C-alpha positions as CSV (number, residue, x, y, z in Angstrom):
1,S,41.0,2.1,-67.6
2,G,39.6,2.9,-64.2
3,E,38.3,6.3,-65.4
4,W,34.7,5.0,-65.8
5,G,32.7,2.6,-63.8
6,M,30.6,0.6,-66.2
7,I,29.1,-2.9,-66.5
8,H,32.1,-4.4,-68.3
9,R,34.6,-2.1,-66.4
10,Y,36.1,-1.1,-69.9
11,F,34.7,-1.0,-73.5
12,E,36.0,-4.4,-74.6
13,G,34.9,-6.1,-71.3
14,P,35.3,-8.1,-69.2
15,G,37.8,-6.1,-67.2
16,Q,40.0,-6.5,-64.2
17,I,38.7,-5.8,-60.6
18,D,40.9,-3.5,-58.5
19,T,42.4,-5.6,-55.8
20,E,44.3,-2.8,-54.0
21,S,41.6,-2.7,-51.3
22,I,41.4,-6.5,-50.6
23,T,45.2,-7.3,-50.4
24,D,47.5,-6.7,-47.4
25,Q,50.9,-5.2,-47.5
26,S,52.6,-8.2,-48.7
27,G,50.3,-8.5,-51.6
28,N,48.3,-11.4,-50.3
29,I,44.6,-11.4,-50.8
30,S,42.9,-11.0,-47.5
31,V,39.1,-11.3,-48.2
32,K,37.0,-12.3,-45.3
33,G,33.5,-13.5,-45.6
34,D,32.0,-11.2,-43.0
35,T,29.1,-8.9,-44.0
36,K,30.4,-5.2,-44.0
37,W,26.9,-3.7,-44.3
38,T,23.5,-4.4,-45.8
39,F,21.1,-2.2,-47.7
40,E,17.7,-3.4,-48.4
41,T,15.0,-2.2,-50.9
42,S,11.3,-3.1,-51.1
43,D,11.7,-4.7,-54.4
44,R,14.1,-6.8,-56.5
45,I,17.4,-5.4,-57.7
46,M,18.2,-6.2,-61.3
47,S,20.8,-3.5,-61.8
48,T,24.5,-4.1,-61.7
49,P,26.3,-1.5,-59.4
50,A,29.0,0.8,-60.6
51,V,31.6,1.9,-58.0
52,K,33.0,5.5,-58.4
53,Y,33.8,8.5,-56.4
54,G,33.7,6.5,-53.1
55,N,30.0,5.7,-53.8
56,I,28.0,2.7,-55.1
57,Y,25.4,3.4,-58.0
58,F,22.5,1.3,-58.9
59,G,18.9,1.3,-59.9
60,T,16.0,-0.5,-58.1
61,R,12.6,-1.9,-58.9
62,D,11.1,0.2,-56.2
63,N,11.7,3.1,-58.6
64,R,14.9,4.7,-57.4
65,L,18.4,5.4,-58.6
66,L,20.6,5.2,-55.5
67,A,24.1,6.4,-54.5
68,L,25.4,4.7,-51.4
69,D,28.6,5.2,-49.5
70,K,30.7,2.2,-50.3
71,N,32.2,1.9,-46.8
72,T,29.0,2.2,-44.8
73,G,26.0,1.7,-47.1
74,S,24.4,5.0,-46.1
75,V,22.4,6.8,-48.7
76,I,24.3,9.7,-50.1
77,W,21.4,10.6,-52.5
78,Q,18.4,9.1,-54.2
79,Y,16.6,10.0,-57.4
80,D,12.9,8.9,-57.5
81,T,11.5,7.8,-60.8
82,P,7.8,6.8,-61.7
83,V,8.8,3.4,-62.8
84,Q,11.3,0.7,-62.1
85,I,14.9,0.5,-63.1
86,D,16.6,-2.7,-64.5
87,S,19.4,-1.0,-66.4
88,S,22.8,-0.7,-64.9
89,P,24.6,2.7,-64.6
90,A,27.6,4.2,-66.2
91,V,29.5,6.5,-63.9
92,G,32.3,8.9,-64.7
93,G,33.1,12.4,-65.8
94,G,31.1,13.6,-62.8
95,M,27.8,11.9,-64.4
96,V,25.6,9.0,-64.0
97,F,23.8,7.5,-67.0
98,I,20.9,4.9,-66.8
99,G,17.9,3.7,-68.4
100,T,14.3,3.3,-67.1
101,H,11.2,1.5,-67.9
102,A,9.6,4.8,-68.9
103,S,11.6,4.7,-72.1
104,K,14.0,7.4,-70.8
105,I,17.7,7.7,-70.5
106,L,18.7,9.8,-67.4
107,A,21.9,11.8,-66.9
108,L,22.4,12.9,-63.2
109,D,25.1,14.7,-61.3
110,A,27.1,11.8,-59.7
111,I,27.8,14.0,-56.4
112,N,24.4,15.3,-55.7
113,G,22.0,13.4,-57.8
114,E,20.5,16.4,-59.6
115,L,19.0,15.6,-63.1
116,Q,21.1,17.1,-65.9
117,W,19.0,15.8,-68.9
118,E,16.7,13.1,-70.0
119,F,16.1,11.6,-73.4
120,T,13.0,9.8,-74.3
121,T,12.9,7.0,-76.9
122,S,9.8,6.0,-78.9
123,G,8.8,3.5,-76.5
124,N,9.3,0.3,-74.4
125,P,11.7,-0.2,-71.3
126,I,15.5,0.3,-71.5
127,I,17.0,-2.7,-69.8
128,G,20.6,-2.7,-71.1
129,A,23.2,-0.5,-69.7
130,P,24.7,2.4,-71.4
131,I,28.4,2.7,-72.0
132,V,30.3,5.9,-72.6
133,K,33.4,6.7,-74.7
134,D,34.8,10.1,-75.8
135,G,31.9,12.0,-74.6
136,V,29.1,9.9,-76.3
137,V,26.6,7.7,-74.5
138,Y,25.7,4.5,-76.4
139,V,22.6,2.5,-75.3
140,G,20.2,-0.1,-76.7
141,S,16.5,0.2,-76.1
142,G,13.3,-1.9,-76.1
143,D,12.1,0.3,-79.1
144,H,14.4,-1.7,-81.4
145,S,16.9,1.1,-81.5
146,L,20.6,1.8,-80.8
147,Y,21.2,5.5,-79.8
148,A,24.3,7.6,-79.6
149,L,23.7,10.7,-77.4
150,D,26.0,13.6,-76.6
151,A,26.9,13.1,-72.9
152,L,26.8,16.5,-71.8
153,T,23.6,17.7,-73.4
154,G,21.6,14.4,-74.3
155,T,21.4,15.5,-78.0
156,K,20.9,12.5,-80.3
157,L,23.9,12.2,-82.6
158,W,22.6,9.2,-84.5
159,S,20.4,6.1,-84.0
160,Q,20.0,2.8,-85.9
161,K,17.0,0.3,-85.9
162,T,17.3,-3.3,-85.2
163,M,14.7,-6.0,-85.7
164,D,13.9,-6.6,-82.1
165,W,14.4,-5.5,-78.5
166,I,17.8,-4.8,-77.2
167,T,18.3,-6.0,-73.6
168,N,22.0,-6.0,-73.3
169,T,24.9,-3.6,-73.4
170,P,26.9,-2.5,-76.4
171,T,30.6,-3.2,-76.6
172,I,33.3,-1.1,-78.3
173,S,36.7,-1.8,-79.7
174,G,38.5,1.2,-81.3
175,D,35.8,2.8,-83.6
176,I,33.6,-0.4,-83.9
177,L,30.6,-1.1,-81.7
178,A,29.1,-4.5,-81.4
179,L,25.3,-5.2,-80.4
180,A,23.0,-8.0,-80.1
181,S,19.3,-8.1,-80.2
182,L,16.5,-10.5,-79.4
183,D,16.2,-11.5,-82.8
184,G,19.5,-13.1,-82.6
185,R,21.3,-10.6,-85.0
186,V,24.7,-9.4,-84.0
187,T,25.5,-6.1,-85.8
188,T,28.6,-3.9,-85.9
189,Y,28.5,-0.1,-86.4
190,D,31.1,2.7,-87.0
191,I,30.7,4.7,-83.8
192,K,31.7,8.0,-85.5
193,T,29.1,7.9,-88.3
194,G,26.6,5.3,-87.0
195,K,26.9,3.4,-90.3
196,R,26.2,-0.3,-90.1
197,R,29.1,-2.3,-91.0
198,F,28.0,-6.0,-90.8
199,T,25.2,-8.1,-89.5
200,F,25.6,-11.7,-88.4
201,M,22.0,-13.2,-89.0
202,G,22.5,-15.7,-86.2
203,F,20.2,-18.9,-85.5
204,N,16.7,-17.3,-85.1
205,H,17.3,-17.5,-81.3
206,M,17.5,-14.8,-78.7
207,V,20.6,-13.1,-77.5
208,M,20.0,-11.9,-73.8
209,A,23.6,-11.4,-72.8
210,S,26.1,-8.8,-73.9
211,P,28.7,-9.6,-76.5
212,I,32.4,-9.0,-75.5
213,I,35.4,-8.2,-77.8
214,V,38.8,-9.8,-77.3
215,D,41.6,-9.1,-79.8
216,N,39.8,-9.5,-83.2
217,S,36.8,-11.5,-82.2
218,I,33.3,-10.8,-80.9
219,Y,32.0,-13.6,-78.7
220,V,28.2,-13.9,-78.3
221,S,26.2,-16.5,-76.4
222,Y,22.7,-17.5,-77.6
223,R,20.0,-18.4,-75.2
224,H,19.5,-21.8,-76.7
225,G,23.1,-22.9,-75.8
226,T,25.3,-21.8,-78.6
227,M,28.5,-19.6,-78.4
228,V,29.8,-18.1,-81.5
229,S,32.9,-16.0,-82.4
230,I,32.4,-13.3,-85.1
231,N,35.3,-11.6,-87.0
232,L,35.4,-8.0,-85.7
233,D,36.7,-6.6,-88.9
234,E,34.0,-8.2,-91.1
235,E,32.3,-5.6,-93.5
236,E,29.3,-6.4,-95.6
237,V,29.9,-6.3,-99.3
238,L,27.1,-6.0,-101.9
239,F,25.9,-9.4,-103.1
240,Q,28.1,-11.3,-100.5
241,S,25.5,-11.2,-97.8
242,R,23.3,-13.8,-99.4
243,L,26.2,-16.2,-100.0
244,Y,27.2,-15.7,-96.5
245,R,23.8,-16.7,-95.2
246,L,23.7,-19.7,-97.5
247,Q,27.0,-20.8,-96.1
248,I,25.9,-20.4,-92.5
249,Q,22.6,-22.3,-93.3
250,L,24.5,-25.2,-94.8
251,W,26.7,-25.2,-91.7
252,I,23.6,-25.4,-89.5
253,W,22.3,-28.2,-91.5
254,A,25.6,-30.1,-91.2
255,M,26.1,-29.9,-95.0
256,G,28.9,-27.4,-95.0
């Protein structure tokens, strides 16, 4: 906890925000509504910032990955890309990982912004944020794939195909990764082998938001307004998946 700055703050998300800097000596929260500083770009910002090493890291739609001083807002470094960035960064281990609309996953030095490696997917933008655990970067892509990459070299360790775009961020608990895609499927994988464990077929509606894991449950919100809870330890067994789909369909029809 606190070692990596990521979109969920820790793997199972959501995490706590460090309140040390916003409390006084008595422990009372002392937040004021005054603007400390402002930094403006020439286009929209879709990226969620990550704060680490005294800097704020985020991508912009005017084709930049930026590192700003968190106290002053001054530019520490910027990395220019040929396309916009909607993905949010993961920062830690002296590295910054982020996706771009050019189907690339970039790894940069967090201190000076120098490119360390890049990995190119088979196509379409990368909108979801990567997460990092034990030296492996996990990221979903618009090419309908989940990738596991070595954090130091960018070498692909394994990948898995989904039925549609992935626009959100994976979530990890232990050795299980949960991921949702635009076809409404929620799938769990073994992070060590990449083997698919289970797929919840959903409601044929999109999942735009990231799933979260709390205790033994995966919570997923569907765009049409339904929230579901899925058993984290569920594993698909031969011949049981069709029965499971029938049970879900009967529940949807209010018959079961």
